[in-house]
PyMOL CGO cylinders between C-alpha atoms (Angstrom):
from pymol import cmd
from pymol.cgo import CYLINDER

trace = [
    CYLINDER, 11.39, 5.67, 19.81, 12.78, 4.18, 16.61, 0.3, 1, 1, 1, 1, 1, 1,
    CYLINDER, 12.78, 4.18, 16.61, 9.97, 1.61, 16.55, 0.3, 1, 1, 1, 1, 1, 1,
    CYLINDER, 9.97, 1.61, 16.55, 7.33, 4.36, 16.44, 0.3, 1, 1, 1, 1, 1, 1,
    CYLINDER, 7.33, 4.36, 16.44, 9.15, 6.10, 13.59, 0.3, 1, 1, 1, 1, 1, 1,
    CYLINDER, 9.15, 6.10, 13.59, 9.39, 2.81, 11.69, 0.3, 1, 1, 1, 1, 1, 1,
    CYLINDER, 9.39, 2.81, 11.69, 5.65, 2.25, 12.20, 0.3, 1, 1, 1, 1, 1, 1,
    CYLINDER, 5.65, 2.25, 12.20, 4.91, 5.73, 10.85, 0.3, 1, 1, 1, 1, 1, 1,
    CYLINDER, 4.91, 5.73, 10.85, 7.07, 5.08, 7.79, 0.3, 1, 1, 1, 1, 1, 1,
    CYLINDER, 7.07, 5.08, 7.79, 5.30, 1.80, 7.09, 0.3, 1, 1, 1, 1, 1, 1,
    CYLINDER, 5.30, 1.80, 7.09, 1.86, 3.41, 7.38, 0.3, 1, 1, 1, 1, 1, 1,
    CYLINDER, 1.86, 3.41, 7.38, 2.91, 6.25, 5.07, 0.3, 1, 1, 1, 1, 1, 1,
    CYLINDER, 2.91, 6.25, 5.07, 4.23, 3.74, 2.53, 0.3, 1, 1, 1, 1, 1, 1,
    CYLINDER, 4.23, 3.74, 2.53, 1.00, 1.75, 2.75, 0.3, 1, 1, 1, 1, 1, 1,
    CYLINDER, 1.00, 1.75, 2.75, -0.94, 4.99, 2.19, 0.3, 1, 1, 1, 1, 1, 1,
    CYLINDER, -0.94, 4.99, 2.19, 1.11, 5.70, -0.91, 0.3, 1, 1, 1, 1, 1, 1,
    CYLINDER, 1.11, 5.70, -0.91, 0.40, 2.24, -2.32, 0.3, 1, 1, 1, 1, 1, 1,
    CYLINDER, 0.40, 2.24, -2.32, -3.30, 2.32, -1.41, 0.3, 1, 1, 1, 1, 1, 1,
    CYLINDER, -3.30, 2.32, -1.41, -4.07, 5.47, -3.39, 0.3, 1, 1, 1, 1, 1, 1,
    CYLINDER, -4.07, 5.47, -3.39, -2.66, 4.22, -6.70, 0.3, 1, 1, 1, 1, 1, 1,
    CYLINDER, -2.66, 4.22, -6.70, -5.42, 3.94, -9.28, 0.3, 1, 1, 1, 1, 1, 1,
    CYLINDER, -5.42, 3.94, -9.28, -5.26, 0.97, -11.62, 0.3, 1, 1, 1, 1, 1, 1,
    CYLINDER, -5.26, 0.97, -11.62, -7.01, 2.58, -14.58, 0.3, 1, 1, 1, 1, 1, 1,
    CYLINDER, -7.01, 2.58, -14.58, -5.10, 5.86, -14.56, 0.3, 1, 1, 1, 1, 1, 1,
    CYLINDER, -5.10, 5.86, -14.56, -1.68, 4.85, -13.25, 0.3, 1, 1, 1, 1, 1, 1,
    CYLINDER, -1.68, 4.85, -13.25, -0.99, 1.11, -13.14, 0.3, 1, 1, 1, 1, 1, 1,
    CYLINDER, -0.99, 1.11, -13.14, -2.56, -0.28, -16.34, 0.3, 1, 1, 1, 1, 1, 1,
    CYLINDER, -2.56, -0.28, -16.34, -0.91, 2.14, -18.80, 0.3, 1, 1, 1, 1, 1, 1,
    CYLINDER, -0.91, 2.14, -18.80, 2.48, 1.14, -17.40, 0.3, 1, 1, 1, 1, 1, 1,
    CYLINDER, 2.48, 1.14, -17.40, 1.79, -2.60, -17.56, 0.3, 1, 1, 1, 1, 1, 1,
    CYLINDER, 1.79, -2.60, -17.56, 1.32, -3.02, -13.81, 0.3, 1, 1, 1, 1, 1, 1,
    CYLINDER, 1.32, -3.02, -13.81, -2.27, -4.29, -13.73, 0.3, 1, 1, 1, 1, 1, 1,
    CYLINDER, -2.27, -4.29, -13.73, -3.05, -7.42, -11.75, 0.3, 1, 1, 1, 1, 1, 1,
    CYLINDER, -3.05, -7.42, -11.75, -5.01, -9.02, -14.61, 0.3, 1, 1, 1, 1, 1, 1,
    CYLINDER, -5.01, -9.02, -14.61, -2.05, -8.62, -16.95, 0.3, 1, 1, 1, 1, 1, 1,
    CYLINDER, -2.05, -8.62, -16.95, 0.38, -10.29, -14.57, 0.3, 1, 1, 1, 1, 1, 1,
    CYLINDER, 0.38, -10.29, -14.57, -1.96, -13.11, -13.53, 0.3, 1, 1, 1, 1, 1, 1,
    CYLINDER, -1.96, -13.11, -13.53, -2.89, -13.86, -17.17, 0.3, 1, 1, 1, 1, 1, 1,
    CYLINDER, -2.89, -13.86, -17.17, 0.75, -14.43, -18.13, 0.3, 1, 1, 1, 1, 1, 1,
    CYLINDER, 0.75, -14.43, -18.13, 1.47, -16.52, -15.04, 0.3, 1, 1, 1, 1, 1, 1,
    CYLINDER, 1.47, -16.52, -15.04, 4.32, -14.31, -13.83, 0.3, 1, 1, 1, 1, 1, 1,
    CYLINDER, 4.32, -14.31, -13.83, 2.98, -13.92, -10.30, 0.3, 1, 1, 1, 1, 1, 1,
    CYLINDER, 2.98, -13.92, -10.30, 6.21, -15.27, -8.74, 0.3, 1, 1, 1, 1, 1, 1,
    CYLINDER, 6.21, -15.27, -8.74, 8.41, -12.58, -10.25, 0.3, 1, 1, 1, 1, 1, 1,
    CYLINDER, 8.41, -12.58, -10.25, 9.40, -9.43, -8.37, 0.3, 1, 1, 1, 1, 1, 1,
    CYLINDER, 9.40, -9.43, -8.37, 7.01, -7.37, -10.48, 0.3, 1, 1, 1, 1, 1, 1,
    CYLINDER, 7.01, -7.37, -10.48, 4.19, -9.80, -9.71, 0.3, 1, 1, 1, 1, 1, 1,
    CYLINDER, 4.19, -9.80, -9.71, 4.97, -9.67, -5.99, 0.3, 1, 1, 1, 1, 1, 1,
    CYLINDER, 4.97, -9.67, -5.99, 4.97, -5.86, -6.00, 0.3, 1, 1, 1, 1, 1, 1,
    CYLINDER, 4.97, -5.86, -6.00, 1.63, -5.77, -7.83, 0.3, 1, 1, 1, 1, 1, 1,
    CYLINDER, 1.63, -5.77, -7.83, 0.25, -8.21, -5.26, 0.3, 1, 1, 1, 1, 1, 1,
    CYLINDER, 0.25, -8.21, -5.26, 1.47, -5.92, -2.48, 0.3, 1, 1, 1, 1, 1, 1,
    CYLINDER, 1.47, -5.92, -2.48, -0.24, -2.93, -4.11, 0.3, 1, 1, 1, 1, 1, 1,
    CYLINDER, -0.24, -2.93, -4.11, -3.53, -4.81, -4.36, 0.3, 1, 1, 1, 1, 1, 1,
    CYLINDER, -3.53, -4.81, -4.36, -3.25, -6.07, -0.79, 0.3, 1, 1, 1, 1, 1, 1,
    CYLINDER, -3.25, -6.07, -0.79, -2.90, -2.53, 0.52, 0.3, 1, 1, 1, 1, 1, 1,
    CYLINDER, -2.90, -2.53, 0.52, -5.87, -1.44, -1.57, 0.3, 1, 1, 1, 1, 1, 1,
    CYLINDER, -5.87, -1.44, -1.57, -8.05, -4.17, -0.04, 0.3, 1, 1, 1, 1, 1, 1,
    CYLINDER, -8.05, -4.17, -0.04, -6.93, -3.30, 3.49, 0.3, 1, 1, 1, 1, 1, 1,
    CYLINDER, -6.93, -3.30, 3.49, -8.04, 0.33, 3.40, 0.3, 1, 1, 1, 1, 1, 1,
    CYLINDER, -8.04, 0.33, 3.40, -10.26, 0.15, 6.49, 0.3, 1, 1, 1, 1, 1, 1,
    CYLINDER, -10.26, 0.15, 6.49, -7.48, -1.07, 8.82, 0.3, 1, 1, 1, 1, 1, 1,
    CYLINDER, -7.48, -1.07, 8.82, -5.19, 1.49, 7.20, 0.3, 1, 1, 1, 1, 1, 1,
    CYLINDER, -5.19, 1.49, 7.20, -7.65, 4.26, 8.06, 0.3, 1, 1, 1, 1, 1, 1,
    CYLINDER, -7.65, 4.26, 8.06, -7.72, 3.02, 11.66, 0.3, 1, 1, 1, 1, 1, 1,
    CYLINDER, -7.72, 3.02, 11.66, -3.90, 3.04, 11.84, 0.3, 1, 1, 1, 1, 1, 1,
    CYLINDER, -3.90, 3.04, 11.84, -3.87, 6.58, 10.41, 0.3, 1, 1, 1, 1, 1, 1,
    CYLINDER, -3.87, 6.58, 10.41, -6.34, 7.76, 13.06, 0.3, 1, 1, 1, 1, 1, 1,
    CYLINDER, -6.34, 7.76, 13.06, -4.26, 6.17, 15.84, 0.3, 1, 1, 1, 1, 1, 1,
    CYLINDER, -4.26, 6.17, 15.84, -1.06, 7.79, 14.58, 0.3, 1, 1, 1, 1, 1, 1,
    CYLINDER, -1.06, 7.79, 14.58, -2.74, 11.19, 14.25, 0.3, 1, 1, 1, 1, 1, 1,
    CYLINDER, -2.74, 11.19, 14.25, -4.21, 10.91, 17.74, 0.3, 1, 1, 1, 1, 1, 1,
    CYLINDER, -4.21, 10.91, 17.74, -0.85, 9.98, 19.29, 0.3, 1, 1, 1, 1, 1, 1,
    CYLINDER, -0.85, 9.98, 19.29, 0.85, 12.83, 17.44, 0.3, 1, 1, 1, 1, 1, 1,
    CYLINDER, 0.85, 12.83, 17.44, -1.77, 15.29, 18.73, 0.3, 1, 1, 1, 1, 1, 1,
    CYLINDER, -1.77, 15.29, 18.73, -1.45, 14.06, 22.30, 0.3, 1, 1, 1, 1, 1, 1,
    CYLINDER, -1.45, 14.06, 22.30, 2.33, 13.78, 22.45, 0.3, 1, 1, 1, 1, 1, 1,
    CYLINDER, 2.33, 13.78, 22.45, 3.06, 16.96, 20.54, 0.3, 1, 1, 1, 1, 1, 1,
]
cmd.load_cgo(trace, "trace")
């Protein structure tokens, strides 16, 4: 039971990261991938978080599939 809840939390967190827009949200705050990679600070915590954001944005299709599975299980199980 706790594993399913943890999986739902991770998918919701991935959804939150996947919808962040670079032009409107990330770049004005200094969180663009080009800015971090140009300075060579990819190994810092900020660089790792930006890499995680971009990884979730590239994996949108599997994320959609996970969302559909979670919605289907929720509909079936109540």
